C-alpha positions as CSV (number, residue, x, y, z in Angstrom):
1,X,150.5,80.5,72.9
2,X,146.9,81.8,72.7
3,X,145.6,78.4,73.7
4,X,147.6,78.4,76.9
5,X,146.2,81.8,78.0
6,X,142.6,80.6,77.3
7,X,143.3,77.4,79.3
8,X,144.9,79.3,82.1
9,X,142.0,81.8,82.4
10,X,139.4,79.1,82.1
11,X,140.9,77.1,84.9
12,X,141.3,80.2,87.1
13,X,137.7,81.1,86.5
14,X,136.6,77.5,87.3
15,X,138.5,77.4,90.5
16,X,137.0,80.8,91.5
17,X,133.5,79.6,90.8
18,X,133.9,76.5,92.8
19,X,135.3,78.2,95.8
20,X,132.9,81.1,96.1
21,X,129.7,79.2,97.0
22,X,131.6,77.2,99.7
23,X,132.7,80.4,101.3
24,X,129.2,81.7,101.7
25,X,127.6,78.4,102.7
26,X,128.7,78.6,106.3
27,X,127.9,82.2,107.0
28,X,124.1,82.4,106.7
29,X,122.3,79.1,107.5
30,X,119.1,81.0,108.5
31,X,118.8,82.4,105.0
32,X,118.1,78.9,103.7
33,X,115.2,78.7,106.2
34,X,113.7,81.9,104.7
35,X,114.3,80.7,101.1
36,X,112.2,77.6,101.8
37,X,109.1,79.8,101.5
38,X,110.0,81.3,98.1
39,X,107.1,81.2,95.7
40,X,104.5,80.1,98.2
41,X,101.1,81.8,98.6
42,X,99.2,82.2,101.9
43,X,95.6,82.4,102.7
44,X,96.2,85.3,105.1
45,X,98.2,86.3,108.2
46,X,96.5,83.6,110.2
47,X,97.8,80.9,107.9
48,X,100.2,78.6,109.8
49,X,102.6,78.6,106.9
50,X,102.7,82.4,106.8
51,X,103.2,82.5,110.6
52,X,106.2,80.2,110.3
53,X,107.6,82.2,107.4
54,X,107.3,85.4,109.3
55,X,109.1,83.9,112.3
56,X,111.9,82.6,110.1
57,X,112.2,86.1,108.5
58,X,112.2,87.8,111.9
59,X,115.0,85.6,113.2
60,X,117.1,86.1,110.0
61,X,116.6,89.9,110.0
62,X,117.4,90.3,113.7
63,X,120.6,88.4,113.3
64,X,121.5,90.3,110.1
65,X,120.8,93.7,111.7
66,X,122.9,92.8,114.7
67,X,125.8,91.7,112.5
68,X,125.8,94.7,110.2
69,X,124.8,97.5,112.5
70,X,125.4,96.2,116.0
71,X,121.7,96.9,117.0
72,X,119.9,94.3,119.0
73,X,116.2,94.1,118.3
74,X,113.5,91.8,119.8
75,X,112.0,89.7,117.0
76,X,108.7,89.5,119.0
77,X,108.2,93.3,118.8
78,X,108.4,93.8,115.0
79,X,107.1,91.9,112.0
80,X,109.4,90.5,109.4
81,X,108.5,93.3,107.0
82,X,109.1,96.0,109.7
83,X,112.5,94.6,110.2
84,X,113.2,94.8,106.5
85,X,112.2,98.5,106.7
86,X,114.3,99.1,109.8
87,X,117.4,97.7,108.0
88,X,116.7,100.1,105.1
89,X,116.5,103.0,107.5
90,X,119.7,102.0,109.3
91,X,121.5,102.0,105.9
92,X,120.3,105.5,105.1
93,X,120.5,107.3,108.4
94,X,123.4,109.5,109.4
95,X,125.8,108.0,111.9
96,X,125.1,110.8,114.4
97,X,121.3,110.4,114.3
98,X,119.7,108.6,117.3
99,X,118.1,105.2,116.6
100,X,115.2,105.7,119.0
101,X,113.6,108.3,116.7
102,X,113.4,105.9,113.8
103,X,112.2,102.9,115.9
104,X,109.2,104.9,117.1
105,X,107.9,105.0,113.5
106,X,107.4,101.2,113.5
107,X,104.4,99.6,115.2
108,X,105.3,97.1,117.9
109,X,103.4,93.8,117.9
110,X,102.0,92.4,121.0
């Protein structure tokens, strides 16, 4: 009797573990582009690898902010790290607070 429960729970756990990664695979293909840069070091902000990393991060963050908060931002105006901070502010701000006040805090790139 105890062996049946262990077998049943083990098989249910195995089915769950096999289905979860497949469910998330189609939702965020841009994240894999950002993850390609994990663990790399750069010579500076002028390094071509850093520039491509920042562009991938910008594209990913703009898409994620639009999906979660419905706010459209231009990836050319903000750095990838500014977009990470903007997302954090959007999570913490009150729903009745205007967004423009917070966006003025972040420097826009030219």
